[in-house]
C-alpha positions in Angstrom: 67.5 189.8 38.7 65.5 186.3 37.8 65.2 184.3 34.7 61.8 183.6 33.2 61.4 180.1 34.0 59.2 177.4 32.4 57.9 177.2 36.2 56.6 180.7 36.1 55.0 180.3 32.9 53.1 177.3 34.5 52.4 179.6 37.4 51.1 182.1 35.2 48.7 180.0 32.8 45.9 178.7 35.1 43.7 175.6 33.8 40.0 176.9 33.2 37.7 176.0 35.3 34.4 174.3 34.2 31.8 176.9 35.2 33.1 179.8 33.2 32.3 181.8 30.1 34.1 184.6 27.6 33.4 187.4 30.2 35.7 185.8 32.5 38.9 186.1 30.4 38.9 189.6 29.6 37.6 191.9 26.7 40.9 193.2 25.1 40.8 196.0 22.8 43.5 196.8 20.2 44.0 200.1 18.6 46.0 200.7 15.4 46.6 199.5 11.8 46.9 202.8 9.6 46.1 202.1 5.7 50.0 201.1 5.2 50.5 199.1 8.6 47.4 197.5 8.9 49.1 193.9 9.1 50.8 195.2 12.4 47.2 195.5 14.0 46.1 192.1 12.6 49.2 190.2 13.9 48.5 191.6 17.3 44.9 191.0 17.6 45.7 187.5 16.5 48.2 187.2 19.4 45.5 188.8 21.8 42.8 186.1 20.4 45.0 182.7 20.3 46.4 183.5 24.0 42.9 183.1 25.4 41.3 186.6 25.7 37.6 185.9 26.0 36.7 189.0 23.7 38.7 190.8 21.0 37.9 194.3 19.5 40.1 196.3 17.1 39.7 199.6 16.4 41.5 200.5 12.9 41.4 202.1 9.6 38.1 200.6 7.9 40.4 199.7 5.0 41.8 196.9 7.1 38.3 195.2 8.4 37.2 193.2 5.3 40.7 191.6 5.6 40.8 190.9 9.4 37.0 189.5 9.3 38.2 187.2 6.4 41.4 185.9 8.4 39.7 186.0 12.1 35.8 185.9 12.4 36.1 185.9 16.0 37.3 189.5 16.2 34.9 192.3 16.7 36.1 195.3 14.4 35.3 199.4 14.5 36.4 201.9 12.3 38.5 204.4 14.3 36.4 207.2 12.5 33.8 206.3 14.6 35.0 208.4 17.8 32.1 208.2 20.1 31.9 204.7 19.9 35.5 204.3 20.1 35.6 206.6 23.6 32.8 203.9 24.8 35.1 200.9 23.8 37.8 202.2 25.5 35.9 203.0 29.1 34.1 199.2 28.5 37.4 197.2 27.8 39.5 195.5 30.7 42.7 196.0 28.7 43.5 198.4 26.1 46.5 197.6 23.6 47.3 201.1 21.4 50.1 201.8 19.0 50.7 198.7 16.8 50.7 200.3 13.2 49.0 203.5 14.2 51.2 206.0 12.5 52.5 209.5 13.7 50.1 211.8 11.9 47.4 214.3 13.3 44.7 211.8 13.2 47.3 209.1 15.2 47.8 211.8 17.8 44.0 212.5 17.9 43.3 209.1 18.7 46.2 208.8 21.3 45.0 211.6 23.0 41.4 209.7 23.2 42.9 207.4 24.6 44.8 209.1 27.5 41.3 211.1 28.3 39.2 207.9 28.2 41.2 205.5 30.2 40.3 204.7 33.5 41.9 203.3 36.9 40.1 200.3 36.5 41.9 199.3 33.1 45.1 198.2 31.9 46.9 199.9 29.2 49.6 198.5 27.2 51.5 201.0 24.8 53.5 199.9 21.6 55.1 201.1 18.4 53.7 204.4 17.3 52.1 205.4 20.6 55.7 205.5 22.1 57.2 207.1 19.4 54.0 209.7 19.6 54.6 210.0 23.3 58.7 210.7 22.8 57.5 213.9 20.7 54.8 215.1 23.1 55.1 213.8 26.5 51.7 214.9 27.5 50.0 212.3 25.1 51.2 210.1 28.2 48.3 208.7 29.7 48.2 208.7 33.6 44.7 207.3 34.8 45.2 203.6 34.0 45.5 201.0 36.7 48.7 199.7 35.3 50.3 200.5 32.2 52.9 198.6 30.0 55.6 199.7 27.7 56.5 197.2 24.8 59.4 199.1 23.1 62.5 197.7 21.2 65.3 199.4 22.1 65.5 202.2 19.7 61.8 203.0 20.6 63.2 203.2 24.5 66.3 205.6 22.9 63.6 207.8 21.5 61.1 207.6 24.9 63.7 207.3 27.6 66.5 209.4 26.2 69.0 206.7 26.8 71.2 205.6 24.2 70.9 201.7 23.2 74.4 201.2 24.4 74.0 203.0 27.5 70.8 201.1 28.6 71.7 199.6 31.7 69.0 198.2 34.2 69.9 201.0 36.7 69.5 203.9 34.1 66.3 202.3 32.6 64.5 201.8 36.0 65.2 205.3 36.6 63.9 206.6 33.4 60.8 204.3 34.0 60.5 206.1 37.3 60.8 209.7 35.9 58.3 208.9 33.1 55.7 207.3 35.7 55.9 208.9 38.9 52.8 207.0 40.1 54.7 203.8 39.9 52.2 201.6 38.2 54.1 201.0 35.1 56.1 197.8 33.6 58.3 197.8 31.1 59.1 195.1 28.5 62.6 196.3 26.9 62.6 194.0 23.7 66.0 192.3 22.5 67.7 189.1 22.0 67.1 188.8 25.4 64.0 190.8 26.6 63.9 192.4 30.2 60.9 192.8 31.7 60.9 195.6 34.7 58.7 197.0 37.4 59.0 200.2 39.5 60.1 198.0 42.6 63.5 197.3 41.4 62.4 193.5 40.0 63.8 192.3 36.7 62.9 189.2 34.7 65.5 188.1 32.1 64.2 186.0 29.2 66.6 183.2 28.3 64.6 182.0 25.5 64.2 183.2 22.0 66.0 182.6 18.7 67.4 184.5 15.6 64.7 183.5 13.2 62.2 185.9 15.1 64.0 189.1 13.6 61.2 189.5 11.2 58.5 192.1 11.4 55.4 191.9 13.1 57.1 190.0 16.1 56.6 192.5 18.7 53.3 193.7 17.7 52.3 189.7 18.2 53.7 190.1 21.6 51.9 193.1 22.5 48.9 190.9 21.6 49.9 188.3 23.7 50.3 190.7 26.6 47.0 192.1 26.2 45.5 188.6 26.3 47.2 187.5 29.3 46.4 190.6 31.2 43.0 190.1 30.1 42.3 186.7 31.4 45.0 186.5 34.5 45.5 189.1 37.1 47.9 191.3 35.8 51.4 192.0 37.1 54.8 191.6 36.6 54.9 187.8 36.4 51.9 187.6 34.1 53.9 189.8 31.9 56.9 187.9 32.3 54.8 184.8 31.8 53.7 186.3 28.2 57.0 187.0 27.3 58.5 183.8 28.1 55.8 181.8 25.9 56.0 183.9 23.3 59.6 183.0 22.9 59.0 179.1 23.7 56.9 179.0 20.8 59.1 180.8 18.5 62.0 178.3 19.8 59.8 174.9 18.8 59.2 176.5 15.3 62.7 177.2 15.0 63.7 173.8 15.7 62.8 173.0 11.7 62.5 176.2 10.4 65.0 179.0 9.4 62.5 181.9 10.1 59.6 182.2 12.5 56.4 183.9 11.1 54.8 185.6 14.0 51.6 184.5 12.4 52.7 181.2 12.7 53.7 181.6 16.4 50.2 182.7 16.8 48.6 179.6 15.8 50.7 177.4 17.8 50.0 179.5 21.1 46.8 178.0 22.2 48.6 174.2 22.2 51.9 175.3 23.9 49.8 177.0 26.5 47.8 173.7 27.0 51.2 172.3 27.4 52.1 174.4 30.4 48.6 174.8 31.8 48.7 174.3 35.6 
């Protein structure tokens, strides 16, 4: 096991070349945000935007779109009722992030099934929150055709998905469960806790030594999923890229916590470009 280090983060965050354009930094599609949980999707989208994704599109309950455009006019949006256009968007995105505030109803299942049936071997798929709970209830909703699949559960979501109790979530059992869940061995697990661990299926593990109790607030994991999406969109996806995203997320939070009791996820996203500039190489 290795610790995520500031040196690793600097290796991950590449200085941008002059002759580039938005198409070089990935199109990230985020799907989620029911009527009740629109904020989860917005915070995730802001994580993707502020971590440097070239293009960010969200597919969400239409009730959320006006608020999203008011907050972030850089982000494109589509109603999740537009199924044909959603299918096309999935096929034409570099990274798909699904689950933040999606819900567990029939419509949510139908959307996840559409993701499952539309994702291709050229793409990175990140599954978070409701998507993980839906798969734990109905395993055939798990997509199998992506190039790389990244799971981002907190420990209770992982308990539901892996059937391993939180108290028994050892590295050995976690990796065994990941291998059983994804026999193709093209997956990464980001198991969120006070010291998040990032696993691949070759036995490699990164532990996050950063972070603070002020991060214990709703939306922090949604924001991380978006940041991972942004990193995978602009850098070549790998275990180190995902670990770097986890590390910078916590380093920004630690900077905020020097002067504040709690760390708001939206505040973390706003500070992210400044911190990425500090660590670029």
